[in-house]
C-alpha positions as CSV (number, residue, x, y, z in Angstrom):
1,X,0.0,0.0,0.0
2,X,1.2,3.5,-0.8
3,X,2.6,5.2,2.3
4,X,0.6,8.4,1.9
5,X,-2.6,6.3,1.4
6,X,-1.9,4.4,4.6
7,X,-1.4,7.6,6.6
8,X,-4.6,9.2,5.2
9,X,-6.6,6.0,6.0
10,X,-5.1,5.9,9.6
11,X,-5.8,9.7,10.0
12,X,-9.5,9.4,9.1
13,X,-9.9,6.1,11.1
14,X,-8.6,7.9,14.2
15,X,-10.7,11.0,13.9
16,X,-13.9,9.2,13.1
17,X,-13.4,6.5,15.7
18,X,-12.8,9.1,18.4
19,X,-15.7,11.3,17.2
20,X,-18.2,8.5,17.2
21,X,-17.6,7.8,20.9
22,X,-19.8,10.9,21.5
23,X,-22.7,10.8,19.0
24,X,-23.6,7.2,20.0
25,X,-24.3,8.4,23.5
26,X,-26.2,11.5,22.5
27,X,-28.4,9.5,20.2
28,X,-29.0,6.9,22.8
29,X,-29.7,9.4,25.6
30,X,-32.0,11.4,23.4
31,X,-34.6,8.7,23.3
32,X,-34.2,7.9,27.0
33,X,-34.7,11.5,27.9
34,X,-37.9,11.6,26.0
35,X,-39.0,8.4,27.8
36,X,-38.2,10.1,31.2
37,X,-40.1,13.3,30.2
38,X,-43.1,11.2,29.0
39,X,-43.3,9.4,32.3
40,X,-43.2,12.8,34.1
41,X,-45.9,14.3,32.0
42,X,-48.2,11.3,32.3
43,X,-47.7,10.6,36.0
44,X,-46.5,13.9,37.4
45,X,-43.7,12.2,39.4
46,X,-41.0,14.9,39.7
47,X,-38.2,12.3,40.0
48,X,-38.6,11.6,36.3
49,X,-38.2,15.3,35.5
50,X,-35.1,15.5,37.7
51,X,-33.7,12.5,35.9
52,X,-34.4,14.0,32.5
53,X,-32.6,17.3,33.6
54,X,-29.6,15.4,34.9
55,X,-29.2,13.3,31.7
56,X,-29.9,16.5,29.6
57,X,-26.7,18.0,31.2
58,X,-24.7,14.9,30.4
59,X,-26.2,15.0,26.8
60,X,-25.1,18.7,26.5
61,X,-21.5,17.9,27.4
62,X,-21.4,15.0,25.1
63,X,-23.0,17.0,22.3
64,X,-20.5,19.8,22.6
65,X,-17.5,17.4,22.3
66,X,-19.2,15.6,19.4
67,X,-19.6,18.8,17.5
68,X,-15.9,19.8,18.1
69,X,-14.6,16.4,16.9
70,X,-17.1,16.1,14.0
71,X,-16.3,19.3,12.2
72,X,-12.7,18.2,11.2
73,X,-14.1,15.2,9.4
74,X,-16.0,17.4,7.0
75,X,-12.7,19.1,6.1
76,X,-10.9,15.9,5.7
77,X,-13.0,15.0,2.6
78,X,-11.2,17.9,1.0
79,X,-7.8,17.8,2.6
80,X,-7.2,14.0,2.7
81,X,-9.7,12.6,0.2
82,X,-9.8,15.3,-2.5
83,X,-10.1,12.8,-5.5
84,X,-13.0,11.0,-3.9
85,X,-14.7,14.3,-3.1
86,X,-14.4,15.3,-6.8
87,X,-15.8,11.9,-7.9
88,X,-18.6,11.5,-5.4
89,X,-19.3,15.0,-4.1
90,X,-22.4,15.4,-6.4
91,X,-24.0,12.5,-4.6
92,X,-22.7,12.6,-1.0
93,X,-22.9,16.4,-0.7
94,X,-26.7,16.1,-0.7
95,X,-27.0,14.0,2.5
96,X,-24.1,15.8,4.3
97,X,-25.7,19.2,3.6
98,X,-29.1,18.0,4.8
99,X,-27.6,16.6,8.0
100,X,-26.1,20.1,8.8
101,X,-29.0,22.3,7.6
102,X,-32.0,20.2,8.9
103,X,-31.0,17.9,11.7
104,X,-28.0,19.6,13.4
105,X,-29.7,23.0,13.7
106,X,-32.9,21.3,14.9
107,X,-31.1,19.4,17.5
108,X,-28.9,22.3,18.7
109,X,-31.6,24.9,18.8
110,X,-34.1,22.9,20.9
111,X,-31.3,21.6,23.1
112,X,-30.8,25.2,24.3
113,X,-34.6,25.4,25.0
114,X,-34.5,22.1,26.8
115,X,-31.6,23.0,29.0
116,X,-32.4,26.6,29.8
117,X,-36.0,27.2,28.9
118,X,-37.9,25.0,31.3
119,X,-39.2,27.9,33.4
120,X,-40.4,29.7,30.3
121,X,-42.2,26.7,28.8
122,X,-45.3,24.7,29.8
123,X,-44.9,21.1,30.8
124,X,-45.9,19.9,27.3
125,X,-43.7,22.6,25.7
126,X,-40.6,21.3,27.5
127,X,-41.6,17.7,26.5
128,X,-41.8,18.9,22.9
129,X,-38.3,20.5,23.2
130,X,-37.0,17.1,24.4
131,X,-38.8,15.3,21.5
132,X,-37.4,17.7,18.9
133,X,-33.8,17.2,20.3
134,X,-34.4,13.5,19.9
135,X,-35.8,14.0,16.4
136,X,-32.8,16.1,15.3
137,X,-30.4,13.6,16.8
138,X,-31.9,10.6,15.0
139,X,-32.4,12.6,11.7
140,X,-28.7,13.4,11.9
141,X,-27.9,9.7,12.2
142,X,-30.1,8.9,9.3
143,X,-28.4,11.3,6.9
144,X,-24.9,10.2,7.9
145,X,-26.0,6.5,7.5
146,X,-27.5,7.3,4.1
147,X,-24.0,8.7,3.1
148,X,-22.2,5.6,4.3
149,X,-24.8,3.3,2.8
150,X,-24.2,4.7,-0.7
151,X,-20.5,3.9,-0.2
152,X,-21.4,0.3,0.9
153,X,-24.1,-0.2,-1.8
154,X,-24.1,2.6,-4.4
155,X,-27.6,3.2,-5.8
156,X,-29.5,6.2,-7.4
157,X,-26.5,7.6,-9.3
158,X,-25.2,7.8,-12.8
159,X,-21.6,7.9,-14.0
160,X,-20.7,10.9,-16.1
161,X,-18.3,10.8,-19.0
162,X,-15.4,12.2,-16.9
163,X,-15.7,9.4,-14.3
164,X,-17.5,11.5,-11.7
165,X,-21.0,10.4,-10.4
166,X,-24.1,12.5,-10.2
167,X,-27.4,11.9,-8.4
168,X,-30.0,10.4,-10.6
169,X,-32.7,9.4,-8.1
170,X,-32.7,11.3,-4.8
171,X,-35.3,8.9,-3.3
172,X,-33.4,5.8,-4.4
173,X,-30.3,7.2,-2.8
174,X,-32.1,8.2,0.5
175,X,-34.1,5.0,0.8
176,X,-31.2,2.7,-0.1
177,X,-32.3,-0.8,1.4
178,X,-28.8,-1.2,2.7
179,X,-29.1,2.1,4.6
180,X,-32.5,1.4,6.1
181,X,-31.3,-1.7,7.9
182,X,-27.9,-0.2,8.7
183,X,-29.7,2.8,10.2
184,X,-31.9,0.8,12.6
185,X,-29.0,-1.4,13.6
186,X,-26.8,1.6,14.3
187,X,-29.4,3.6,16.2
188,X,-30.3,0.6,18.3
189,X,-26.6,0.2,19.1
190,X,-26.5,3.8,20.2
191,X,-29.5,3.2,22.4
192,X,-27.7,0.3,24.0
193,X,-24.8,2.6,24.8
194,X,-27.2,5.1,26.4
195,X,-28.9,2.2,28.4
196,X,-25.5,0.9,29.7
197,X,-24.3,4.4,30.7
198,X,-27.6,5.2,32.5
199,X,-27.7,1.7,34.2
200,X,-24.0,2.1,35.1
201,X,-24.5,5.5,36.8
202,X,-27.6,4.1,38.5
203,X,-25.7,1.1,39.8
204,X,-22.9,3.3,41.0
205,X,-25.4,5.4,43.0
206,X,-27.0,2.4,44.6
207,X,-23.7,0.8,45.5
208,X,-22.3,3.8,47.2
209,X,-25.6,4.7,48.9
210,X,-25.9,8.3,47.4
211,X,-28.8,9.5,45.3
212,X,-30.1,6.0,45.8
213,X,-33.7,6.7,44.8
214,X,-32.7,8.3,41.5
215,X,-30.2,5.4,41.0
216,X,-33.0,2.9,41.2
217,X,-35.0,4.9,38.7
218,X,-32.1,5.0,36.3
219,X,-31.7,1.2,36.7
220,X,-35.4,0.5,36.1
221,X,-35.7,2.6,32.9
222,X,-32.3,1.6,31.5
223,X,-32.6,-2.2,32.2
224,X,-36.1,-2.5,30.7
225,X,-35.3,-0.5,27.6
226,X,-31.9,-2.2,27.3
227,X,-33.4,-5.7,27.5
228,X,-35.7,-4.9,24.5
229,X,-32.9,-3.1,22.6
230,X,-30.4,-5.9,23.0
231,X,-32.8,-8.4,21.5
232,X,-33.7,-6.1,18.6
233,X,-30.0,-5.6,18.0
234,X,-29.7,-9.4,17.2
235,X,-33.0,-9.8,15.4
236,X,-34.3,-8.3,13.2
237,X,-31.7,-5.5,12.7
238,X,-28.5,-7.6,12.9
239,X,-30.0,-10.5,11.0
240,X,-31.1,-8.3,8.1
241,X,-27.8,-6.4,8.0
242,X,-26.1,-9.7,7.7
243,X,-28.4,-10.7,4.8
244,X,-27.5,-7.3,3.1
245,X,-23.8,-8.2,3.3
246,X,-24.4,-11.7,1.9
247,X,-26.4,-10.3,-1.0
248,X,-24.4,-7.3,-2.0
249,X,-20.8,-7.9,-0.6
250,X,-20.2,-11.7,-0.9
251,X,-16.4,-11.1,-0.7
252,X,-16.9,-9.3,2.6
253,X,-19.0,-12.2,4.0
254,X,-16.4,-14.8,3.1
255,X,-13.6,-12.7,4.8
256,X,-15.7,-12.1,7.9
257,X,-16.2,-15.8,8.3
258,X,-12.7,-16.9,7.3
259,X,-14.2,-18.9,4.5
260,X,-11.6,-19.5,1.8
261,X,-13.4,-22.2,-0.2
262,X,-16.9,-22.3,-1.6
263,X,-19.1,-24.7,0.4
264,X,-22.7,-25.9,0.3
265,X,-24.1,-25.9,3.8
266,X,-21.3,-23.7,5.0
267,X,-20.6,-23.8,8.8
268,X,-20.6,-20.9,11.1
269,X,-17.2,-20.3,12.8
270,X,-17.6,-19.4,16.4
271,X,-13.9,-18.9,16.8
272,X,-10.7,-19.7,14.9
273,X,-7.6,-17.9,13.5
274,X,-7.5,-17.1,9.8
275,X,-4.2,-18.2,8.2
276,X,-3.8,-16.3,4.9
277,X,-0.8,-18.2,3.7
278,X,-2.4,-21.6,4.0
279,X,-5.9,-20.2,3.3
280,X,-7.5,-22.0,6.2
281,X,-9.0,-21.4,9.6
282,X,-6.8,-22.7,12.4
283,X,-8.4,-24.3,15.5
284,X,-11.9,-23.6,14.5
285,X,-15.1,-24.2,16.5
286,X,-17.8,-24.7,13.8
287,X,-21.5,-25.1,13.8
288,X,-22.3,-27.1,10.7
289,X,-24.5,-25.4,8.0
290,X,-25.5,-22.6,10.2
291,X,-23.9,-19.8,8.1
292,X,-25.9,-20.9,5.0
293,X,-29.1,-20.9,7.1
294,X,-28.4,-17.5,8.8
295,X,-27.6,-15.7,5.5
296,X,-30.0,-17.4,3.0
297,X,-32.5,-19.3,5.3
298,X,-31.6,-22.6,3.6
299,X,-29.4,-25.2,5.3
300,X,-27.6,-26.3,2.1
301,X,-27.2,-23.0,0.3
302,X,-23.9,-22.4,-1.4
303,X,-21.6,-19.8,0.2
304,X,-18.8,-18.5,-2.1
305,X,-15.4,-18.6,-0.5
306,X,-12.6,-16.0,-1.0
307,X,-10.9,-18.1,-3.7
308,X,-13.9,-17.5,-5.9
309,X,-13.0,-13.8,-6.1
310,X,-10.0,-12.0,-7.6
311,X,-7.3,-11.5,-5.0
312,X,-7.3,-7.7,-5.6
313,X,-10.9,-7.6,-4.5
314,X,-10.3,-9.1,-1.1
315,X,-10.4,-6.9,2.0
316,X,-6.9,-5.8,2.7
317,X,-6.9,-6.7,6.4
318,X,-8.8,-9.9,6.8
319,X,-7.7,-10.7,10.4
320,X,-8.8,-7.3,11.6
321,X,-12.2,-7.8,9.9
322,X,-12.6,-11.3,11.2
323,X,-11.8,-10.5,14.8
324,X,-13.7,-7.1,14.9
325,X,-16.8,-8.9,13.7
326,X,-16.5,-11.5,16.4
327,X,-16.0,-8.9,19.1
328,X,-19.2,-7.1,18.0
329,X,-21.3,-10.3,17.9
330,X,-19.8,-11.7,21.1
331,X,-20.4,-8.5,23.1
332,X,-23.9,-8.3,21.6
333,X,-24.6,-11.8,23.0
334,X,-23.4,-10.7,26.4
335,X,-25.6,-7.6,26.3
336,X,-28.7,-9.8,25.9
337,X,-27.6,-11.9,28.9
338,X,-26.8,-8.9,31.1
339,X,-29.9,-6.9,30.4
340,X,-32.3,-9.8,30.3
341,X,-30.8,-11.2,33.6
342,X,-31.1,-7.7,35.2
343,X,-34.7,-7.4,34.0
344,X,-35.5,-10.8,35.5
345,X,-34.0,-9.7,38.9
346,X,-36.0,-6.5,38.6
347,X,-39.2,-8.4,38.0
348,X,-38.5,-10.5,41.1
349,X,-37.8,-7.4,43.2
350,X,-34.1,-8.2,43.9
351,X,-32.2,-6.1,41.4
352,X,-31.4,-3.3,43.8
353,X,-30.0,-5.7,46.4
354,X,-28.1,-7.9,44.0
355,X,-24.7,-6.3,44.3
356,X,-23.0,-8.7,41.9
357,X,-25.4,-7.6,39.1
358,X,-25.0,-3.9,40.0
359,X,-21.2,-4.4,39.7
360,X,-21.7,-6.1,36.3
361,X,-23.8,-3.2,35.1
362,X,-21.4,-0.6,36.3
363,X,-18.3,-2.2,35.0
364,X,-20.0,-2.9,31.6
365,X,-20.2,0.7,30.6
366,X,-17.1,0.6,28.3
367,X,-18.3,-2.4,26.4
368,X,-21.0,-0.9,24.2
369,X,-18.5,1.6,23.0
370,X,-16.2,-1.3,22.1
371,X,-19.0,-3.2,20.4
372,X,-20.1,-0.2,18.3
373,X,-16.5,0.6,17.3
374,X,-16.0,-3.0,16.3
375,X,-19.2,-2.9,14.3
376,X,-18.0,0.1,12.3
377,X,-14.6,-1.4,11.8
378,X,-16.3,-4.5,10.4
379,X,-18.4,-2.3,8.0
380,X,-15.5,-0.1,6.8
381,X,-12.7,-2.6,6.7
382,X,-15.1,-5.1,5.0
383,X,-15.8,-2.5,2.3
384,X,-12.2,-2.4,1.3
385,X,-10.5,-2.1,-1.2
386,X,-13.4,0.1,-2.3
387,X,-14.5,3.6,-1.3
388,X,-17.7,3.1,-3.2
389,X,-18.2,-0.7,-3.4
390,X,-17.6,-2.0,-6.9
391,X,-17.4,1.5,-8.3
392,X,-14.3,3.4,-7.0
393,X,-11.2,2.0,-5.3
394,X,-9.7,3.5,-2.1
395,X,-6.3,3.8,-3.8
396,X,-7.8,6.2,-6.3
397,X,-9.5,8.5,-3.8
398,X,-6.9,10.1,-1.6
399,X,-5.2,13.5,-2.0
400,X,-2.2,12.7,-4.0
401,X,-0.6,16.1,-3.4
402,X,-0.6,15.7,0.4
403,X,2.4,13.7,1.5
404,X,2.6,11.1,4.2
405,X,4.7,13.5,6.3
406,X,2.1,16.2,6.1
407,X,-0.6,13.7,7.0
408,X,1.4,12.2,9.9
409,X,2.1,15.7,11.3
410,X,-1.6,16.6,11.4
411,X,-2.5,13.2,12.8
412,X,-0.1,13.7,15.7
413,X,-1.6,17.1,16.3
414,X,-5.1,15.7,16.3
415,X,-4.1,13.1,18.8
416,X,-2.7,15.7,21.2
417,X,-5.8,17.9,20.9
418,X,-8.2,15.0,21.3
419,X,-6.3,13.8,24.4
420,X,-7.0,17.2,26.0
421,X,-10.6,17.1,24.9
422,X,-11.0,13.6,26.4
423,X,-9.6,14.8,29.8
424,X,-11.9,17.8,29.8
425,X,-14.9,15.6,28.9
426,X,-14.2,13.1,31.6
427,X,-13.7,15.9,34.2
428,X,-17.0,17.6,33.3
429,X,-19.0,14.3,33.3
430,X,-17.4,13.3,36.6
431,X,-18.4,16.7,38.1
432,X,-22.1,16.2,37.0
433,X,-22.2,12.6,38.3
434,X,-20.7,13.7,41.7
435,X,-23.2,16.6,41.9
436,X,-26.1,14.1,41.2
437,X,-29.5,14.4,39.7
438,X,-31.3,16.4,42.4
439,X,-32.0,20.0,41.7
440,X,-30.0,22.2,39.3
441,X,-26.6,21.0,38.3
442,X,-23.5,23.1,37.6
443,X,-24.5,23.7,34.0
444,X,-27.9,25.1,35.0
445,X,-26.6,26.9,38.1
446,X,-24.7,29.3,35.8
447,X,-27.9,30.6,34.3
448,X,-29.9,33.2,36.3
449,X,-33.6,32.5,36.8
450,X,-36.1,34.4,34.7
451,X,-37.2,37.7,36.2
452,X,-40.6,37.7,37.9
453,X,-43.5,39.2,35.8
454,X,-43.7,43.0,36.1
455,X,-40.0,43.4,37.2
456,X,-37.1,44.6,35.1
């Protein structure tokens, strides 16, 4: 691989991986905050409103860092991937512009109202602000996923004489079947992150005996929503996303499964180590015929192996793809066990006294971040060697005038700046968690109350 290309790929991989640590929590918390506000509006229990305010402050910190780390990625299309921008800008510019104009401004505007306008809004008005923050957040996710889905499965375009592509059907592009299932799988993964963070903070409060009543509320909401979300992540969203890969990216499927030779009734490899030299899977644990059934719903369906495809079309890092896929699936399986087990204990009335489960929930907070990152690594490494699958190769798309030295210099700079941002983020979140959910937190305490009617 060209040295400059490798640096540009590493640069974008670092910035987007770090950035996505934040949107996944904002998108997950957005729905949970709406649930908390709905429970408050319907039942009048002020504890739900205090909980919504608390998580709104965590949301705001997360949102701010997400914005700061997201803006550089837009510029990287021009600085690091200029050739790809010239080729595909006529298509991808549509969804990226819509994400900024429609969803980002919707989310940011009503976030301000939600955080600082509660005393000026009715109960339903404040609920509506929370809902519009949720809508903006999830619309933002939709437009970004639509962009990536076109790179995974290009539809709705035409190739112009000079090699660039132009949008031919806006609705075909926006309603790409790959994108619809990828969207629901991704957003449900974000919801799982929100549930684990909320459950983890709730477990922490119960374990240390502070803000215990709110901790129990956090646990109840997060565990019940998380149990449902963990199952949906497996079926139907994960199942249908797997079928999309089998149908449109058969080379990726073979690499994900370490399948080198075509087989009828192909087995599913639970674990094993891909050996590229000998083109085999070492020390495998296999379930006979299950891969054929999961992907095509037929036990003896033929699955094409990597050797059926030209070597230049293979993903260029098969071990990374193979292991990241198994990390994602393995953690997803544990999530079902954890949340369903916690929901069972809650139904029996023993969740809050089961310290072993509270410790599991608290210590599990990093794992949805790892699972979501592994899922995106699977998707993006699996797409290689293409920027737009089957249409435009990665080696064609980088900025040929930006040297590896220039790319490495800026990458080191980003690493330093993002380290400072990460420390600041952890400090602010820790401060909010220490302050707790009761009353106005540090963020709201800085804003003076509205003047009484009739006074200046």
